N, C-alpha and C positions, 0 to 999 in steps of 0.2 A: 064536849071535847075535853081533852086534858092538856095541861101544860106542866111539864116536869112531873107527871104523875098526879097532879092535883086537878080534880074536876072543876069545870067552869060552866055556870049557867049562862048561855049566850043571850044577848039582847040584840035587837034589830040594828044593823049597821056597825056592829062591833068588829074591830080588826083583831088580828092575832096579838098585836101589841096591847090593845085594850084588854083582851082576855087575860094576858099574862099579868098585867097590873092588877086586875081584879083578883087573881090568884095569889098576889103578893110576890110575883116573880119579876125581877128586874132584867130588862133587855136593854143593852146599850143602844143609844141613838145619837146621831150627829146632825143629820139634815131635818130631823123631826122636831117640832115644837108644839106643845099643847095649844089648842085653839086655832092652829093654822091648818089649811088643807095639806095632807101628807104628800110627799114627793116620791120617796122611796128610791132616790137616785144614788145614795152613797154606798149602800150595801153593808153598813155597819150593824144593822139590826137583824142580820141573817139568822134564821133558826132552821131546824130540820123537822119536817113532818114525817114521822116514822110510818104513818099509814100509807103515804104515797111515795116515800123515799125521795122527796124533793127538798131542796133548799129554798126558803122563801123569805122575802123581805117582810118582816113582821108589821111594819108601820102602815103598809098599804094593802096587805093581803086580808081579804074578808075571812073572818072566823067561821068555820063550818063544823057541824056536829061530829063528823067522823074523823076529825083531825086528832093526831097524837103528837103534840108538839114537844120537842126536846130542845132546850136552849143552850146546853153546854156540851153537845157532842163534839168529837174531834173535828168532824166535817164542818160544823157550824162555826166553831172557833177559828178554824183555819181560813174559812171564807171571810170572816170579819178581819182577820189579820191581813189577808191579801188586799182587801178593800182599803184598809188604812195605809198599807205600804204603797199602794198605787197612788193614793193622795199625797203621800210623803215624797214620791219621786218627782213631783212638781211643786214641792213646798220648800223652795230654796231660801229658807229664812232662819235666822238665829233665834232660839227661844230667849237666850240672854246674850248680850254682846260679849265677845271674847275678852275685852278689856276688863269688864266687871268680874268675870270669872277669875281672872288673874290677880285682881286687886287685893292686896293683903288686908286692907282696912274695910273692905265691903262698900266702898263709895259708889253710890248710884251715878256712875259717870255719864251715861247717856242722858239722864234727866238733867244733870248739871249743865252739860254742854248744850242741850236743847233750850233750857231757860236762858242761857247766855246768848245763844244765837238769835233768839227771838226777842231780845231786849229786856228780859226779866233779870237784870243784873243782881238786884238785891236778893231775889229768891235763890239765884245760883250761889251767891256768896254765903247766904244763911245755910244752905245745904253743905257747902264745902267745909264750913267751920264745925260741922257735926262729926267730921271724920278726920282723924289725924293723918298727916302725910308721913308714912313710916318708911317709904322706899328711898333709896339713894338715886343718883343720876341715871343708873340703869333700871329704869322703871319697868316693872313687869307688865303693867297695863299697855305701855307703848310697844313692848316686844310683841304683844298679842294683837295689836291694832291692825285691822284689815287694810288700812291705808298705807301700811309700811312700805309696800312695794310700789305704791302709786303716788309718788311725790313725797314720801316720808310719813311716818306715823303722826297722828295728831299729838300736839304737845300737851298731853293730859296732865302730867306732873307739874309742869310750869303753870298751867292754868289753875290747877288746884292751889298752888302756893300763892298765886296772885289773888285769888278769890278769898282764901282763908286769912290773908293778912298776917297778923301776929300769931295766929293759932297754928303753929307749925310743928310743935313737938309731938312725937309719937306717944300714945298712951296705950300700952299693951292690954289693959283691962277693957278699954273701949273697943280695941281691935277685935278681941275675942268675942265681945258681945255683938259686934256688927256683922261678923261672918255668917253667911247663909248656908243652910244645909243643902248639899247637892241634890238635885231632883233625880228621879228615876229615869227620866227621858229628856233628851235634848235634840232638837233638829238644828241643822247648820246651814249657813249660806255657802253655796258652792258655785263654781263656774264664774267667779268674779274676774272681769277683764276690763280693758280700757274702754270698751264699748258700753258696758253697764255703768261705769263710774259716774257719768253725768246724771244718770237717773237716780242715784243714791245719795247725793249730797249737793249742797248749794254751791260750794266752791270746789273746782276741779284742779286748782293750781297746787303747787308744791308747798311744803312746810316753810314758813317764813318767820315763825315766832322765835324771838330771842329767848334762850333758855335761862338767861339771868333774870329769873322771874321777879325777885323782890324789887327790882328797879323799873318794873313796867306798871303803868297805871291801868286800872280796870277799864277806864274809858278809852284806852288806846285802840285804834282801828285794827291793830294786829291781833288783839284779844278777840274781837268779834269775828274777824276773818278766820282765825284758827278754830274757833268753836263751830263755825259753819262748815269746816272741812269734815266734821264728824259725819259718818255715813248712817248714823242712827240704826245700827245693825239689829239691835234687840227688839223684842216684842214689848208693846205698851201694856199688855195684860198677861204676862207669863204665868201667873198663878190663877188665872181665870180662863183657861183655854180647854175646851172640851176635847179637842183633838189630842192635845198633849196627855190629858188624863187617860183617854182610851188607849193611846199608844203604849203608855206605861203598863196598862192592865194586861196587854197581850204580848209585851216585849217586842213591839214592832221595830223594824229597822228602816232607816231612811234610804239606804242604797240597795235595797233588794232588787228594785226595778230601775233600770237605767234608760235614759232617753233624752230627747230634747226638752227644753223648758219654755214656758211662755214668757213673753216680754214682761218686764217689771214696770208697773205703773204705780206711782205714789202721788197722792193729792192731799192737800191740806186746805180746809175751808172753815173759818169761824169756829175753831175748836174741834172740828171733825177731821179725822185722818183716815185715809184709805190706802192700803198696801196690798196690791194684787198678788204678791208673792205668798201672802198668808191666806188668801181666799181659797176655799175648797169648793166654791160654786154650789153651796148647799141650797141657795135660793131663799133662805129664811127672810132676808131683808126685802126681797121682791114680793114674796107672798104676804108679808106683813103689810107692806104698802098697799097692795091690792085689796086686802081685807078692810083696811080703814078708808079706802077710797081716795088715796092720795093721787093727784093728777101729775105731780112732778116728784118723782121718787126713783130709787135705784131700779135698774132694769137689766135684763140679759141682752148682750150684744154678740154678734158673731155666731159661729157654729163649730161643733167638734172641738178640736184642740185649740182653735182660736177664739173660743167663747170666753167672755169676761163680763164682769159686773161694772156698770157705770151709770151716770145720769142719763136721762132720756136724750135721744138724738137732738142735736141742736141746742142742748142745755149744758150747763156745768154744775158742779157740786154746789156752787154759790147760789144757784137757782132753787135748790131743794130746801124746803122749810126746815128750820133748825129742829123743830119738834120731831120731824120724820127722821132726820139724821141721828138725833139722840136716841130715839127708840130703836132704830135699826142697829146702831152700835151696841146698845144694851143686849139685843137679841143675838148678835153675831157670836157663834160658838168658838171663834178663833180671834186672833189679834188683827184681822183684816180691817175691821172697822172699829174705831174708838172715838169717843167724844168727851171733851173736857169743857164743862160749862165755864164761860168767861166770867171774870169778876165784875 
């Protein structure tokens, strides 16, 4: 057979994807992972066989001698783009939180507020001191905050000032150094309403924080409450997301296909975090757990549009061994699963 005009000597059990790799041709994959049984469900690895005039999923299609595979035809690329945009239609999640995009100093706001909400006050303070507060009372981050219409924006600027202490003055050189280059692709959280709010933050009440920040102690209950109001919009691994990388390659759009979206499920257990809004149901975590023989591990639940990933029936994420959670998070191609080892 040939792949993009290059001859390939076939071996027993070889797939089209394997043949392409042997020829040195890269085929994009999302649900595929070396060493795991292929699934072929996402459509991202679609190629065209000129001999049969068919579009084929490369990762699960057996390679045959008469095949003439082309990986970059208009039909194949269009099919991959359609597959990605179908995934994006139910991927209602921010790659980066709007507040961080708007912040002129590049402060990792979501991380600062998460540390503060989870009791890591010193870590939050150390982070805040690395970034000068250069905005005035009309903070751009708060204007962009998704909670603005739902009880008021999180008091980001005031919390920054409380945590930074005496390090308040803006430093233009540092601001320039901290600013991030804009990525080629971003997805966005859409459809936010009062029903979804309790699923996205610990505190659903209104803003109560006093903006007179220098006179508020870090230990004040108001500080912790305000930090917990953050919806944690952004992804925990925005620069290590295979979905984002592939969407940038084909200029995919999030709103090409419109329709209903699945319920958002967020869970946090011993450093492990799961966010169903970012899950593309690739099944890599499930197949990995099956391969290593884990008896308590991520599993598929439901069918069709109501399908989701979760712990086994009758179990919680707390019951899944940490080594399984860590390995599944490392293998996850999006930000749906992340794991931070505890100190």
